[in-house]
N, C-alpha and C positions, 0 to 999 in steps of 0.2 A: 504494500500500500504506500509506503514512504517513497519507494522508487517511482511508483505511478504518480504520486503527488508532485514530486520534484520534477519529473519529466514533463508533467502537465504544466506546471508553473513556468518552466523554461520555454516550453513550446508556445504557450499562450502569450507570455510576456514578450517573446521575440517576434510574432505576426505583426587582539594582538595581546596576546596575553598568555597564561600558562599553557603548556602543552605544545608550543610551537618548537619544533626541532630544527636544527640547521640543515641546509640543503646538502645532499650528498652528490658529489661530482659523478660517480658511476651511475649511468643511466638517467641522470638528472631527476631522479625520483625524490620528491620531498615528502618526508614522513612527519606525521603529527602524532605525538604520543597519545595513545588511547583511541585513535581513530583508524578505521579500516578503509583503505583506499581501493577504488576500482575505476575503470575507464569504460564508458559505454561506446558502442559502435559509432555513435554520433560525434565522439570526441569530448563529450562532457565528462569531467572528472568528478567522481563522487567520493565523499568522506562520510562514513557513518560511525556514530559513537559506538565504541566497542570496549570501553574501559572505564575506570574509576575517575579519570581526569576530565570527563565530559558528562553532560546530562543525557541519560538514557532516552532514546527516541530522537536524538538530534541527527540531522543530516545537513551537510553543506555540499553544494555542487557549484562548479564553475566551468565556463566555456569561453574560449577566445571569440571575439566578434570582429567582423571585417572593419567596422568603425563604430564609434559611439556618437549618437546624436543627442544633444542635450537641449531639451525644450525648456521654456520658462517653468518654474516650479508648479504654478497653478495648472499649466497644460500637462505636465508630467503626472500630477495627481489625477487629473481628469482622465488621462489615458489609462491609468490603472483602475479607475472605476469601471471602464469598459472591459478591461482585462478580468476584473472580478466577475462580471456577468458571464464572460466567456468561460471562465473556470467552472462556474456553476453549471452551465449548459453542457460543457464537455465532460463533466463528472458522471453523467448518466444517472443522476439521482443520489450520488454519494455525498455531495456538498449541498448544504441547505442555505448557507449564507457566507459571504466574504465581506469583511468590513476593513477599509483602510483606516488605520488609527494614527499614522504619521507619515509624512513625506518631507524629505530634507535634501539639501545639497551641500557639498563641501568642496572647497578648492584650496588645497594645502600643498605646498612644495611642488607645484607643477602637476599634481594629481587631482583630477576632478572626478566627482562622483555624485550621483543622484540615487537616493534610497527611498524605499517605501516599506512600511511595516503593516502587515495585515493579520487579522484574526480570522481563522477559518472554522466555521461551525459545520460539523458533519451531521448527516441525518440520523446517525446512531447516537448522537449526543456528545461525541468527542469534540474537543476544541484543540486547535493547534495554531501556533504563531508562525508567520513567514516574514522574513526580512529579505528584500531583494535589492541589489545595487547594479548599476551600470557604472563602470570605472574606466578611466583613461588617463594615461600620462602624456597624451599627444601622439604617441606612436603605437602604443599597444592598447587594446580595448578588450574588456572582459565583462561578462555578466556573471553574477554570483548570487546564489539563492541559499538561504539558511532556513530550515524548518526545525521547530523544537516545541516542547510541551508548553513553553511560556514565552511571552514577548521579550522579557529581559534576556533569557537564554538565547533566543533566536538572534537578537541584536548583538549580544556578546560574541556568539560564534561567528557572525558576519565580520565583526571587527577583528577577531582573532585570525581569520583566514585571509582577510583583505591584503595584508602585507605579503603573505606567503604567495598569493596569486600573482601579485606584481613581481615578486622575486623570481618566480618560476619562469617568467618571460625573459628576465635578464640572464639567467643561467644558461638556458638552452636556446634562446631566441623564440621559443614557443613553449606552451605548457607541455609537461612530460606526458608520455603515453606508454602503457605497458601492454 
């Protein structure tokens, strides 16, 4: 279900802290303590919480993008309101409601990002938080999605992985694949 939701979020959206380990030169794989890494056929790289250093049920995925287009923040938020509706429709009855609770942008040290945080309510009563960002340093562009049991955890995971995603592009010129 988590893989489905992450894949759904990435597909629909696209129509730094403890646990971060240093990069390894061999194979350009970047490991994060407590997280299990896999790569989908689409090139999306997934990390799933598998240890005591992360919140159970957390997933973070990222994917390189051809380019990043940054709309004004109000337009970015409005775009995600449409994405929310598409998520509900594409879920085939599994998602009851998606609420955008925050939208923000950041421009620091030549790295620009726009982020949105959502609460997803499933028809079976479960709730999950999703934090999504588009990030660019002007030459490399990525989308990153974090899902977790709570909003705070989803946002923390996003901030944990953001530097690692940008670092992966510097090491090998593009994100690693296995």
